[in-house]
PAZAPA-4460 file (N, C-alpha, C; in steps of 0.05 Angstrom, whole numbers, plus 32768, in hexadecimal, padded with zeros to 4 digits):
% residues 359
    n_x    n_y    n_z   ca_x   ca_y   ca_z    c_x    c_y    c_z   seq   type   mol
   88E3   8945   8B3A   88D7   8946   8B1F   88EC   8942   8B09     1      M     A
   8903   894F   8B0D   8918   894C   8AF9   8923   892F   8AF8     2      Q     A
   8924   8923   8B11   892E   8907   8B13   891A   88F4   8B05     3      R     A
   8900   88FA   8B08   88EB   88E9   8AFB   88ED   88EB   8ADD     4      L     A
   88F1   8903   8AD3   88F4   8907   8AB6   890B   88F8   8AAA     5      T     A
   8922   88F8   8AB9   893A   88EA   8AB0   8934   88CC   8AB0     6      L     A
   8925   88C2   8AC4   891F   88A6   8AC5   890E   889D   8AAE     7      M     A
   88FA   88AE   8AA7   88E8   88A8   8A90   88F8   88A6   8A76     8      V     A
   890A   88BA   8A72   891B   88BA   8A5A   892C   88A1   8A58     9      I     A
   8937   8899   8A70   8948   8881   8A70   8938   8868   8A69    10      C     A
   891F   8867   8A73   890E   8850   8A6E   8905   884F   8A51    11      L     A
   88FF   8866   8A45   88F5   8867   8A2A   890B   8869   8A15    12      L     A
   8923   886E   8A1E   893A   8872   8A0B   893C   885D   89F6    13      G     A
   893E   8843   89FD   8941   882F   89E8   892A   882E   89D4    14      P     A
   8911   8833   89DE   88FA   8832   89CB   88FB   884A   89B8    15      A     A
   8904   8861   89C3   8906   8879   89B1   891B   8875   899C    16      V     A
   8932   886A   89A6   8948   8865   8993   8940   8851   897E    17      Q     A
   8931   883C   8986   8929   8828   8972   8916   8834   895E    18      E     A
   8903   8844   8967   88F0   8851   8954   88FF   8863   8940    19      A     A
   8913   8872   894B   8922   8884   8939   8932   8874   8925    20      Q     A
   893D   885E   892E   894E   884E   891C   893E   8841   8906    21      S     A
   8924   883D   890A   8913   8831   88F6   890C   8844   88DF    22      Q     A
   890F   885E   88E4   8909   8871   88CF   8921   8872   88BC    23      C     A
   891D   886C   88A3   8934   886B   8890   8943   8885   888F    24      P     A
   895C   8883   888A   896D   889B   8887   8961   88AD   8871    25      D     A
   8962   88C7   8875   895A   88DB   8862   893B   88DD   885F    26      Q     A
   892C   88CC   886D   890F   88CC   886A   8903   88DB   8882    27      C     A
   88EA   88E3   8880   88DB   88F0   8896   88C5   88DD   889E    28      N     A
   88C4   88D8   88B8   88B0   88C5   88C3   889E   88D2   88D7    29      C     A
   8884   88CD   88D4   8870   88D7   88E7   8871   88C5   88FF    30      L     A
   8864   88CE   8915   8864   88BE   892E   885B   88A1   8929    31      P     A
   8868   888F   8937   8862   8872   8935   8869   8867   891A    32      N     A
   8877   8877   8909   8880   886D   88EF   8869   8865   88DC    33      L     A
   8851   8870   88E1   883A   8868   88D0   883E   8873   88B4    34      Q     A
   8849   888B   88B1   884F   8897   8897   886D   889B   8895    35      H     A
   8879   8891   887F   8895   8895   887A   8898   88A3   885F    36      V     A
   88A3   88BB   8860   88A4   88CC   8848   88C1   88CF   883F    37      I     A
   88C7   88C3   8828   88E2   88C4   881C   88E2   88D1   8801    38      C     A
   88D1   88E5   87FD   88CD   88F2   87E3   88E6   8901   87DB    39      D     A
   88F2   88FA   87C3   8908   8909   87B8   8920   890B   87CB    40      N     A
   8928   88F4   87D5   893F   88F3   87E8   8958   88E7   87DC    41      K     A
   8959   88E2   87C2   8970   88D7   87B5   8975   88BA   87BB    42      G     A
   8960   88AB   87C2   8963   888F   87C9   8969   887E   87B0    43      L     A
   897A   886A   87B3   8980   8857   879E   8974   883C   87A3    44      K     A
   896C   8837   87BC   8960   881D   87C4   8947   8822   87D4    45      E     A
   8936   880E   87D4   891D   8810   87E3   8923   880B   8801    46      I     A
   891D   881E   8812   8923   881B   882E   8910   8808   883C    47      P     A
   8919   87FB   8851   8908   87EA   8861   88FA   87FB   8876    48      Q     A
   88E0   87F6   8879   88D0   8804   888E   88C2   87EF   889E    49      V     A
   88B9   87F7   88B6   88AE   87E4   88C8   8891   87DC   88C0    50      S     A
   8887   87C8   88CD   886D   87BE   88C7   8857   87D1   88D0    51      E     A
   885E   87E4   88E1   884B   87F8   88EA   8846   880E   88D5    52      S     A
   8857   8810   88C1   8854   8824   88AC   883D   881D   8899    53      T     A
   882A   8830   8895   8815   882A   8882   8816   883B   8869    54      N     A
   8827   8850   8869   882B   8860   8851   8849   8865   884D    55      L     A
   8853   885E   8835   886F   8862   882E   8870   8871   8814    56      L     A
   887C   8889   8815   887F   889B   87FE   889C   889A   87F4    57      N     A
   88A0   888F   87DD   88BB   888D   87D1   88BD   889C   87B7    58      L     A
   88AC   88AF   87B2   88AB   88BE   8799   88C6   88CC   8793    59      Q     A
   88CC   88CE   8779   88E3   88DE   876F   88FD   88D5   877A    60      R     A
   8902   88BB   877B   891C   88AF   8781   8924   889D   8769    61      N     A
   893D   8898   8766   8948   8888   8750   894A   886A   8759    62      S     A
   8934   885C   8758   8933   8841   8762   8938   882B   874D    63      L     A
   8931   8831   8734   8937   881F   871E   8926   8806   871D    64      G     A
   8924   87F6   8732   8915   87DD   8731   890B   87D7   874E    65      S     A
   88F9   87C4   874F   88EE   87BB   8769   88F6   879D   876C    66      I     A
   890A   8797   877B   8912   877B   877E   88FE   876B   878E    67      P     A
   88FE   8751   878A   88EC   873F   879A   88F2   8743   87B7    68      A     A
   88DC   8745   87C7   88DF   8747   87E4   88E7   8762   87EE    69      G     A
   88E5   8776   87DD   88EE   8791   87E5   88DE   879C   87FC    70      A     A
   88C6   8792   87FF   88B4   879C   8815   88AE   8786   8829    71      F     A
   88C0   8774   882D   88BC   875D   883F   88B7   8765   885C    72      S     A
   88C2   877C   8864   88BF   8786   887F   88A9   879B   8882    73      E     A
   889B   879F   886B   8887   87B5   886B   886B   87AB   8867    74      S     A
   8864   8797   8875   884A   8789   8871   8832   8799   8879    75      R     A
   8836   87AF   8887   881F   87C0   888F   8818   87D5   887B    76      G     A
   8826   87D7   8865   8821   87ED   8851   8805   87EC   8846    77      L     A
   87F8   8803   8845   87DE   8807   8839   87E1   8818   881F    78      I     A
   87F4   882B   8820   87F7   883D   8809   8815   883F   8802    79      S     A
   881C   883A   87E9   8838   883A   87E0   883B   884C   87C8    80      L     A
   884C   8861   87CA   884F   8875   87B6   886B   8872   87A9    81      H     A
   886C   886B   878F   8885   8868   8781   8885   8876   8766    82      M     A
   8878   888E   8764   8878   889D   874B   8893   88A9   8747    83      Q     A
   889A   88AD   872D   88B3   88BA   8725   88CC   88AE   8732    84      H     A
   88CD   8894   8732   88E4   8886   873F   88F6   8878   872A    85      C     A
   88F3   887F   8710   8903   8873   86FB   8902   8855   86FB    86      Q     A
   88EC   884A   8703   88E8   882D   8702   88E6   8823   86E5    87      L     A
   88F3   880D   86DE   88F1   8802   86C3   88E4   87E7   86C2    88      T     A
   88E2   87DA   86D9   88D7   87BF   86DA   88CB   87B9   86F5    89      E     A
   88B5   87A9   86F4   88AA   879F   870D   88AF   8781   870D    90      I     A
   88C0   8778   871E   88C7   875C   871F   88B2   874A   872D    91      G     A
   88B5   8730   8729   88A4   871D   8736   88A6   8720   8754    92      S     A
   888F   871F   8762   888E   8720   877F   8899   873B   878A    93      Q     A
   8897   8750   8779   88A1   876A   8782   8893   8774   879B    94      A     A
   887A   876E   879E   886A   8778   87B4   8861   8762   87C7    95      F     A
   8870   874D   87C7   8869   8736   87D8   8867   873D   87F5    96      K     A
   8852   8735   8802   884E   873A   881E   883C   8752   8824    97      G     A
   8836   8762   880F   8826   877A   8814   8808   8774   8811    98      L     A
   87FF   8764   8824   87E3   875A   8822   87CF   876F   882C    99      K     A
   87D8   8785   8837   87C7   879B   883F   87C7   87B2   882C   100      K     A
   87D8   87B2   8818   87DB   87C8   8806   87C2   87CE   87F6   101      L     A
   87B9   87E7   87F7   87A0   87F0   87EA   87A5   8803   87D3   102      T     A
   87BA   8814   87D6   87C0   8828   87C2   87DD   8824   87B9   103      Y     A
   87E1   8821   879E   87FC   881E   8793   8800   8831   877C   104      L     A
   8813   8844   877F   8818   8859   876C   8832   8854   875E   105      Y     A
   8831   884D   8744   884A   8848   8734   884A   885A   871B   106      L     A
   883C   8870   871C   883A   8882   8705   8854   888F   86FE   107      S     A
   8856   8896   86E4   886C   88A7   86DA   8888   889B   86E0   108      N     A
   888B   8881   86D9   88A5   8874   86DA   88AC   886C   86BD   109      N     A
   88BD   8859   86BA   88C6   884F   86A0   88C1   8831   869E   110      E     A
   88AC   8828   86AB   88A6   880B   86AD   889E   8801   8691   111      I     A
   88AC   87ED   8687   88A6   87E0   866E   88A0   87C2   8672   112      S     A
   88A6   87B8   8689   88A3   879B   868E   8897   8797   86AA   113      S     A
   8882   8786   86AA   8876   877D   86C3   8876   875F   86C3   114      I     A
   8887   8753   86D4   888B   8736   86D3   8873   8728   86E0   115      K     A
   886E   870F   86D6   8858   86FF   86E2   885D   86FC   8700   116      P     A
   8848   86FF   8710   884B   86FD   872D   8853   8717   873A   117      G     A
   8855   872C   872A   885D   8746   8736   884A   8750   874B   118      A     A
   8831   874A   8748   881D   8755   875A   8812   873F   876E   119      F     A
   8823   872B   8772   881B   8716   8785   8817   8722   87A1   120      E     A
   8802   8718   87AE   87FB   8720   87CA   87EB   873A   87CB   121      D     A
   87E7   8748   87B5   87D8   8761   87B6   87BA   875D   87B5   122      L     A
   87B0   874D   87C7   8793   8746   87C6   8781   875C   87D0   123      T     A
   878C   876F   87DE   877B   8786   87E8   877F   879F   87D7   124      K     A
   8790   879E   87C3   8795   87B6   87B3   877C   87BF   87A5   125      L     A
   8776   87D9   87A8   875E   87E4   879D   8764   87F8   8787   126      T     A
   8779   8807   878A   8780   881C   8776   879D   8817   876C   127      Y     A
   87A0   8814   8752   87BB   880F   8746   87C0   8823   8730   128      L     A
   87D6   8832   8733   87DD   8847   8720   87F6   883F   8712   129      Y     A
   87F4   883A   86F7   880A   8833   86E6   880C   8846   86CE   130      L     A
   87FF   885D   86CF   87FF   886F   86B9   881A   887D   86B5   131      D     A
   881F   8885   869D   8838   8893   8697   8851   8881   8697   132      G     A
   884E   8869   868C   8865   8856   868B   8869   884E   866E   133      N     A
   8878   8838   866A   887E   882E   864F   8873   8812   864A   134      Q     A
   885D   880B   8657   8852   87F0   8656   8845   87EC   863B   135      I     A
   884E   87D7   862D   8843   87D0   8613   8833   87B6   8613   136      S     A
   8838   87A5   8627   882A   878B   8629   8825   8785   8646   137      R     A
   880F   8777   864A   8808   876D   8665   8804   874F   8664   138      L     A
   8811   8741   8675   880F   8723   8675   87F3   871B   867D   139      A     A
   87EA   8705   8673   87D0   86FA   867A   87CE   86F5   8698   140      K     A
   87BA   86FF   86A4   87B5   86FB   86C0   87C7   870A   86D3   141      G     A
   87D5   871F   86C8   87E8   872E   86D9   87DA   873B   86F1   142      I     A
   87C0   8742   86EE   87B1   874F   8703   87A1   873C   8714   143      F     A
   87A3   8722   870F   8792   870E   871C   8793   870E   873A   144      S     A
   87AA   8715   8748   87A9   8715   8765   8797   872C   8770   145      P     A
   8791   8740   8760   8783   8758   8769   8765   8755   8768   146      M     A
   875B   8744   877A   873E   873E   8779   872D   8756   8783   147      I     A
   8739   876A   878F   872B   8782   8798   8732   879B   8788   148      N     A
   873F   8798   8771   8748   87AF   8761   872F   87BD   8757   149      L     A
   872E   87D7   875D   8717   87E8   8755   871E   87FB   873E   150      F     A
   8736   8807   8740   873F   881A   872C   875B   8813   8721   151      S     A
   875D   8812   8707   8777   880C   86FA   877D   8822   86E6   152      L     A
   8794   8830   86EB   879C   8846   86DA   87B4   883D   86C9   153      Q     A
   87AF   883A   86AF   87C4   8832   869C   87C7   8846   8685   154      L     A
   87BE   885E   8689   87C0   8873   8674   87DD   8879   866D   155      S     A
   87E1   8883   8655   87FB   888C   864C   8811   8877   864E   156      N     A
   880B   8860   8642   881F   884B   863F   8822   8845   8622   157      N     A
   882C   882D   861B   8831   8826   85FF   8821   880E   85F6   158      K     A
   880B   8808   8602   87FB   87F0   85FC   87EE   87F2   85E1   159      M     A
   87EF   87DC   85D2   87E4   87DC   85B6   87CC   87CA   85B4   160      R     A
   87C8   87B8   85C7   87B0   87A7   85C6   87A9   879D   85E1   161      E     A
   8790   8795   85E5   8787   8787   85FD   8780   876A   85F5   162      L     A
   878A   8757   8604   8786   873B   85FE   8774   872E   8613   163      R     A
   8767   8718   860C   8757   870A   8620   8768   8700   8637   164      P     A
   875E   8703   864F   876C   86FA   8667   877D   870F   8674   165      G     A
   8780   8726   8667   8790   873B   8673   8786   8743   868F   166      T     A
   876C   8744   8692   8760   874D   86AB   8754   8736   86BB   167      F     A
   875C   871E   86B6   8752   8707   86C4   8755   870B   86E2   168      A     A
   8740   8706   86F1   8741   8708   870E   8739   8722   8719   169      G     A
   873B   8737   8709   8734   8753   8712   8717   8758   870D   170      A     A
   8706   8747   8717   86E9   8748   8710   86DB   8760   871D   171      K     A
   86E8   876D   8731   86DB   8784   873E   86E5   879E   8733   172      N     A
   86F4   879E   871D   86FE   87B6   8711   86E7   87C7   8707   173      L     A
   86E7   87E1   870F   86D2   87F3   8707   86DB   880B   86F6   174      R     A
   86F4   8814   86FB   86FF   882A   86EB   8718   8820   86DD   175      W     A
   8718   8822   86C2   872F   881A   86B2   8736   8831   869F   176      L     A
   874F   883B   86A3   8759   8852   8694   876F   8849   8681   177      H     A
   8769   884A   8667   877D   8842   8652   8782   8859   863E   178      L     A
   877D   8871   8646   8780   8888   8634   879E   888B   862C   179      S     A
   87A2   8895   8614   87BD   889C   860C   87D0   8885   8608   180      G     A
   87C6   886E   8600   87D7   8857   85F9   87D9   8856   85DB   181      N     A
   87DF   883F   85D0   87E1   883B   85B3   87CE   8825   85AA   182      E     A
   87B8   8821   85B9   87A6   880B   85B4   879A   880C   8598   183      L     A
   879D   87F5   858A   8791   87F2   8570   877B   87DD   8570   184      Q     A
   877D   87CB   8584   876A   87B5   8586   8762   87AF   85A2   185      T     A
   8749   87AB   85A7   873F   879E   85BF   8734   8783   85B7   186      L     A
   8743   876E   85BB   873B   8754   85B1   8721   874B   85BE   187      Q     A
   8711   873C   85AF   86F9   8730   85BB   8700   8720   85D3   188      P     A
   86F2   8724   85E9   86F7   8716   8602   870A   8724   8614   189      G     A
   8717   873A   860B   872B   8748   861C   871E   8756   8634   190      S     A
   8704   875B   8633   86F7   8769   8649   86E3   8757   8658   191      L     A
   86E3   873D   8651   86D0   872B   865D   86D3   872A   867C   192      D     A
   86EB   872D   8686   86F0   872A   86A3   86E9   8744   86B2   193      D     A
   86E3   8759   86A5   86DD   8773   86B2   86C3   877E   86A8   194      V     A
   86AE   876E   86A7   8695   8776   869B   8686   878B   86AC   195      E     A
   868F   8790   86C4   8682   87A4   86D6   8690   87BF   86D5   196      N     A
   86A0   87C5   86C1   86AC   87DF   86BE   8697   87F5   86BE   197      L     A
   869C   880A   86CD   868A   8821   86CD   8696   8839   86BF   198      A     A
   86B0   883C   86C1   86BF   8852   86B3   86D4   8845   86A2   199      V     A
   86D3   884B   8688   86E6   883E   8675   86F1   8854   8663   200      F     A
   870A   885B   8666   8717   8870   8656   8729   8864   8640   201      H     A
   8722   8869   8627   8732   885F   8610   873A   8875   85FD   202      L     A
   8738   888E   8606   873E   88A4   85F4   875C   88A6   85EE   203      D     A
   8762   88B1   85D7   877E   88B5   85CF   878D   889C   85C8   204      G     A
   877F   8889   85BC   878B   8870   85B2   878A   886F   8593   205      N     A
   878F   8858   8588   878F   8855   856B   877A   8842   8561   206      N     A
   8763   8841   856E   874D   8830   8566   873F   883B   854D   207      L     A
   8741   882D   8537   8735   8836   851E   8719   882B   851B   208      S     A
   8712   8817   852A   86F7   880C   8529   86ED   8807   8546   209      A     A
   86D3   880B   854A   86C8   8807   8564   86C9   87EA   856B   210      Y     A
   86D5   87E3   8582   86D9   87C6   8589   86BF   87B9   8594   211      P     A
   86AC   87B5   8583   8692   87AC   858C   8693   8791   859B   212      S     A
   86A2   877E   8591   86A3   8764   859E   86AD   8765   85BB   213      A     A
   86C1   8775   85BF   86CC   8778   85DB   86B9   8788   85EC   214      A     A
   86AE   879D   85E2   869D   87AF   85F1   8682   87A3   85F9   215      M     A
   8679   8790   85E9   865E   8784   85EE   865D   8774   8607   216      S     A
   8673   876E   8614   8673   875F   862D   8670   8772   8645   217      K     A
   8673   878C   8641   8670   879F   8657   8652   87A4   865C   218      L     A
   864C   87A7   8676   862F   87A8   867E   8627   87C3   868A   219      R     A
   8639   87D0   8698   8630   87E7   86A9   8641   8800   86A5   220      V     A
   864C   8804   868E   865E   881B   8689   864D   8835   868B   221      V     A
   8657   8847   869D   864A   8861   86A0   8658   8877   8691   222      E     A
   8672   8874   868D   8682   8888   867F   8695   887A   866C   223      E     A
   8694   8882   8652   86A5   8876   863E   86B1   888D   862E   224      L     A
   86CC   888D   862C   86DA   88A2   861D   86E9   8895   8606   225      T     A
   86E2   889D   85ED   86EF   8892   85D5   86FC   88A8   85C4   226      L     A
   86FB   88C1   85CE   8706   88D8   85BF   8722   88D4   85B6   227      G     A
   8728   88DE   859E   8744   88DD   8594   874B   88C3   8587   228      G     A
   8739   88B0   8584   873E   8898   8575   8734   889C   8558   229      N     A
   8743   8892   8544   873B   8898   8528   8725   8886   851D   230      P     A
   870E   8887   852A   86F7   8878   8521   86E5   8889   850E   231      M     A
   86DD   887E   84F8   86CC   888D   84E5   86AF   8887   84EA   232      K     A
   86A9   8870   84F5   868C   8869   84F9   8689   885C   8515   233      T     A
   8671   885E   851F   8668   884F   8537   8653   883C   852E   234      I     A
   8656   8822   8532   8644   880E   8527   862A   880C   8537   235      P     A
   8618   87FC   852B   85FE   87F7   8539   8603   87E9   8554   236      D     A
   85F2   87F0   8567   85F1   87E3   8582   860C   87E5   8590   237      Y     A
   861C   87FA   858B   8636   87FC   8596   8636   87FD   85B5   238      A     A
   8622   880A   85C0   8621   880E   85DD   860A   87FF   85EB   239      F     A
   85FD   87ED   85DC   85E4   87E1   85E6   85E8   87D2   8600   240      Q     A
   85FE   87C4   8603   8601   87B2   861B   8601   87C2   8635   241      S     A
   860A   87DC   8633   860A   87EC   864C   85FB   8806   8648   242      F     A
   85E9   8807   8634   85DB   8820   862E   85C9   882A   8644   243      G     A
   85BF   8819   8655   85AE   8821   866B   85BC   8830   8681   244      R     A
   85D7   882E   8681   85E7   883A   8696   85F9   8851   868C   245      Y     A
   85FF   8852   8672   8612   8865   8667   8607   8882   8669   246      M     A
   8615   8893   8678   860D   88AE   867C   861F   88C2   866E   247      E     A
   8639   88BA   866A   864C   88CD   865E   865B   88BE   8648   248      R     A
   865B   88CA   8630   8667   88BE   8619   8678   88D4   860A   249      L     A
   8692   88CE   8606   86A4   88E1   85F8   86AC   88D5   85DD   250      H     A
   86A4   88E2   85C8   86AA   88DA   85AD   86B6   88F2   859D   251      L     A
   86C6   8902   85AA   86D0   891A   859E   86EB   8916   8591   252      D     A
   86F2   8927   857E   870D   8927   8571   8714   890C   8565   253      N     A
   8702   8901   8556   8706   88E6   854B   8707   88E5   852C   254      M     A
   86FE   88FA   8520   86FA   88F8   8503   86E1   88E8   84FD   255      G     A
   86CF   88E6   8510   86B7   88D6   850D   86A5   88E1   84F7   256      L     A
   869C   88CF   84E5   868C   88D9   84CE   866F   88D2   84D0   257      E     A
   8668   88BB   84DD   864C   88B4   84DF   8647   88A0   84F4   258      K     A
   862E   889E   84FC   8624   8889   850E   8612   8877   84FD   259      F     A
   8614   885D   8502   8600   884B   84F7   85E5   8851   8503   260      S     A
   85D0   884A   84F5   85B5   8852   84FE   85AF   8849   851A   261      D     A
   85B8   8831   8522   85B1   8827   853D   85C8   8828   8550   262      D     A
   85DA   883B   854C   85F2   883E   855D   85EB   8842   857A   263      A     A
   85D5   8851   857F   85CD   8858   859A   85B6   8847   85A4   264      F     A
   85B1   8831   8597   859B   8820   859F   85A1   8815   85BB   265      N     A
   858D   8818   85CD   8590   880F   85E9   859C   8824   85FC   266      G     A
   85A5   883B   85F1   85B1   8850   8602   859A   8861   860D   267      V     A
   8595   885F   8627   857E   886C   8633   8585   887F   864A   268      T     A
   859E   8881   8652   85A5   8891   8669   85B9   88A7   8664   269      A     A
   85C0   88AB   864B   85D6   88BE   8645   85CF   88DB   864C   270      I     A
   85E2   88E7   865A   85DF   8903   8663   85F3   8916   8655   271      K     A
   860B   890C   8650   8620   891C   8645   862C   890F   862C   272      S     A
   862C   891D   8615   8635   8911   85FC   8647   8926   85EE   273      L     A
   8660   891D   85E9   8674   892F   85DD   867A   8926   85C0   274      H     A
   8674   8938   85AD   8677   8931   8590   8687   8946   8581   275      L     A
   8694   8958   858F   86A2   896E   8582   86BA   8965   8572   276      D     A
   86C1   8975   855E   86D9   8970   854D   86D8   8955   853F   277      N     A
   86C3   8951   8530   86C0   8939   8520   86B7   8941   8504   278      N     A
   86AD   892E   84F4   86A3   8933   84D9   8686   892B   84D6   279      R     A
   8677   892F   84EB   865C   8926   84EB   8649   8939   84DC   280      L     A
   8637   892E   84CC   8623   893E   84BE   8608   893A   84CA   281      K     A
   8604   8923   84D7   85E9   891D   84E2   85EC   890B   84FA   282      A     A
   85D6   8907   8508   85D4   88F5   851F   85C0   88E0   851A   283      L     A
   85C4   88C8   8525   85B1   88B2   851F   8597   88B5   852E   284      P     A
   8582   88A9   8524   8568   88AA   8531   8568   889B   854B   285      K     A
   857A   8889   854F   857B   887A   8568   8585   888A   8580   286      S     A
   8590   88A2   857B   8598   88B3   8591   8580   88C2   859C   287      L     A
   857A   88BD   85B5   8564   88CA   85C3   856F   88E1   85D4   288      K     A
   8562   88F8   85D2   856B   8910   85E0   855F   8915   85FB   289      F     A
   854D   8904   8603   853D   8909   861B   854D   890C   8635   290      G     A
   8563   88FD   8637   8573   88FE   8650   858C   8910   864E   291      T     A
   8592   8919   8636   85AB   8928   8632   85A9   8945   863D   292      I     A
   85BD   894C   864D   85BE   8967   8658   85D7   8976   864E   293      T     A
   85EA   8968   8643   8603   8975   863A   860D   8968   8621   294      N     A
   8611   8978   860C   861B   896D   85F3   862D   8981   85E5   295      M     A
   8644   8978   85DB   8656   8989   85CC   8655   8981   85AE   296      T     A
   8653   8994   859D   864D   898F   8580   8660   899F   856E   297      L     A
   8672   89AF   8578   8682   89C2   8569   8693   89B4   8554   298      L     A
   8697   89C2   853E   86AA   89B9   8529   86A2   899F   851C   299      N     A
   8689   899E   8513   867F   8988   8502   8670   8994   84EB   300      N     A
   8671   8988   84D3   8664   8993   84BB   8646   898B   84BA   301      P     A
   8636   8995   84CD   861B   898D   84D0   860A   8993   84B7   302      W     A
   85FA   8980   84AF   85E7   8984   8498   85CC   898B   84A4   303      N     A
   85C4   89A4   84A2   85AC   89AD   84AF   8593   89A6   849F   304      C     A
   858D   898C   84A0   8575   8982   8492   8563   8977   84A8   305      S     A
   854D   896B   84A0   8539   8961   84B3   8545   894B   84C5   306      C     A
   855B   893F   84BC   8568   892A   84CC   8573   8935   84E6   307      Q     A
   8577   894F   84E8   8581   895B   8500   856B   8969   8510   308      L     A
   8552   8964   8509   853C   8972   8516   853A   896C   8533   309      N     A
   853F   8953   853B   853E   894C   8557   8554   895A   8567   310      S     A
   856B   895E   855B   8581   896D   8567   8579   898A   856A   311      L     A
   856C   8996   8555   8564   89B2   8557   8550   89B6   856D   312      R     A
   853D   89A3   8571   8529   89A5   8586   8537   89A3   85A1   313      K     A
   854B   8992   85A4   8559   8990   85BD   8568   89AA   85C3   314      W     A
   8574   89B6   85AF   8582   89D0   85B2   856F   89E5   85BB   315      L     A
   8556   89E4   85B1   8542   89F8   85B9   8539   89F5   85D6   316      D     A
   853D   89DD   85E0   8532   89D7   85FB   8546   89DD   8612   317      S     A
   855F   89E4   860B   8573   89E9   8620   857B   8A06   8621   318      I     A
   8584   8A0F   8638   858B   8A2B   863B   85A7   8A31   862F   319      E     A
   85BA   8A21   8635   85D6   8A26   862C   85DB   8A14   8613   320      S     A
   85D8   8A20   85FC   85DA   8A10   85E3   85F7   8A0D   85DB   321      R     A
   8600   89F4   85D4   861B   89F0   85CA   861D   89FB   85AE   322      P     A
   8635   8A02   85A6   863B   8A0D   858B   8638   89F6   8577   323      D     A
   8625   89F9   8564   8620   89E5   854F   8618   89F3   8536   324      A     A
   862A   89F3   8522   8627   8A03   850A   8621   89F1   84F1   325      V     A
   860E   89FA   84E1   8607   89EC   84C8   861E   89F0   84B3   326      C     A
   8624   89DA   84A5   8636   89DC   848E   8627   89DB   8474   327      A     A
   8611   89CC   8474   8600   89C9   845D   85E3   89CA   8467   328      T     A
   85D0   89D0   8455   85D3   89D9   8439   85E0   89F4   8437   329      P     A
   85E9   89FD   841F   85F7   8A16   841D   85E9   8A2E   8428   330      P     A
   85CE   8A2E   8427   85BF   8A45   8431   85C1   8A47   8450   331      S     A
   85C8   8A32   845D   85C9   8A32   847A   85E6   8A32   8485   332      Q     A
   85F9   8A32   8473   8615   8A30   847C   861C   8A46   848F   333      R     A
   8628   8A3F   84A6   8631   8A52   84BA   861C   8A59   84CF   334      G     A
   8603   8A50   84CB   85EE   8A55   84DE   85EE   8A41   84F5   335      K     A
   85E7   8A49   850C   85E4   8A36   8522   85CC   8A24   851C   336      Q     A
   85CE   8A0B   8523   85B9   89F7   851D   859F   8A01   8529   337      I     A
   85A0   8A0D   8541   8587   8A16   854E   857A   8A2D   853F   338      S     A
   858A   8A3C   852F   857F   8A52   8520   8579   8A4C   8502   339      N     A
   857F   8A33   84FA   857B   8A2B   84DF   855E   8A2C   84D7   340      S     A
   8558   8A37   84BF   853D   8A38   84B5   8535   8A20   84A4   341      T     A
   8549   8A0F   849E   8544   89F8   848C   8534   89E2   8499   342      S     A
   8531   89E3   84B4   8522   89CD   84C1   8507   89D6   84CC   343      M     A
   84FE   89ED   84C4   84E5   89F7   84CE   84CD   89E6   84C5   344      R     A
   84CF   89DB   84AD   84B9   89CC   84A2   84BC   89AE   84A7   345      R     A
   84D0   89A7   84B6   84D4   898A   84BB   84BE   8980   84CD   346      C     A
   84B3   8969   84C6   849E   895C   84D5   84A8   8940   84DE   347      K     A
   84A2   893A   84F7   84A8   891F   8501   8494   890C   84F6   348      E     A
   849D   88F4   84EF   848B   88E0   84E6   8479   88D7   84FC   349      K     A
   845F   88D6   84F7   844C   88CD   850C   8452   88B0   8514   350      P     A
   844F   88AB   852E   8453   888F   8537   843B   887E   852F   351      K     A
   8441   8867   8524   842D   8855   851B   8420   8848   8533   352      L     A
   8405   8846   8533   83F7   8839   854A   83FE   881C   854B   353      P     A
   8401   8812   8564   8407   87F6   8567   83EF   87E5   855F   354      K     A
   83F5   87D0   8551   83E0   87BE   8548   83D5   87AD   8560   355      R     A
   83BB   87AC   8561   83AF   879C   8576   83AF   877F   856E   356      R     A
   83B6   876F   8581   83B6   8752   857C   8399   8748   857A   357      Q     A
   8393   8738   8566   8379   872C   8563   8378   8712   8572   358      Q     A
   8363   870E   8580   835F   86F5   858F   8349   86E4   8582   359      H     A
***
């Protein structure tokens, strides 16, 4: 038995040594090298891993840049983690050969430049995380190789505008996160290539006017966040192109003063509406309360007149009422809208009967 064991070791010795030699120094490797973990190991260069590796974790190393061909031997990678690696630039063909890569994490670096061709070969990439960097501009068509891109995280960068062609080729993009940038403009046509967005986060930017021309190309947005942008008004038909699908809308902390009468025209599916911390006195007639189950209204100078009667009725119909206090008229100041006496005599205008066509 002992002789047999020694024979097996001798036969397997070269294979075992080869497998061990393929695991980069200072890294931890799971059996068959499928997962290579090099988290916070003081690496200065990107290590080579075998084609059998499908997950490579390089977080918290001082890598600086990604040279062309850095992953030429790593063609089996599915998930690549490079957060907190002090990266400043993504060079052309940085990920060349990674045709199986599905998840790419580049969050919390110092990336300010992404060279044309940086994402070449990433045809299977589905999730791309670039949040927490210094990106101010994106070259036209930079994401074009990513025909399967589903989620793009670009929050907390330095972007000031979106230009036409930025998302060319990424027609399957469904989640786009641009929160916490410096966006002042979404140029007309800048969203034409991603008309199927379902989740669109724009909160915490510098948009002073609602970008109607760009937004009108979107068709199926379910969640839109605009909170923290300095918009004073929401124009007519702002959400009409995707109003049948929009369920969640965030318009909080904006200094918002009013809605145009037809701002909510075409909005028929909304369930959650956030309006807290604005300067709103009234709501437009185009806002229908039938589908709403959650609404925040705190810290607005509401004028408790008949114009808010539909809101008062909605408040009466729900169990957990949001805080909504009257500012005017003076006799109602400080009262909850639902307890205001100024709307007791308000009457809804009767609906006019439809005229019958004469034949």
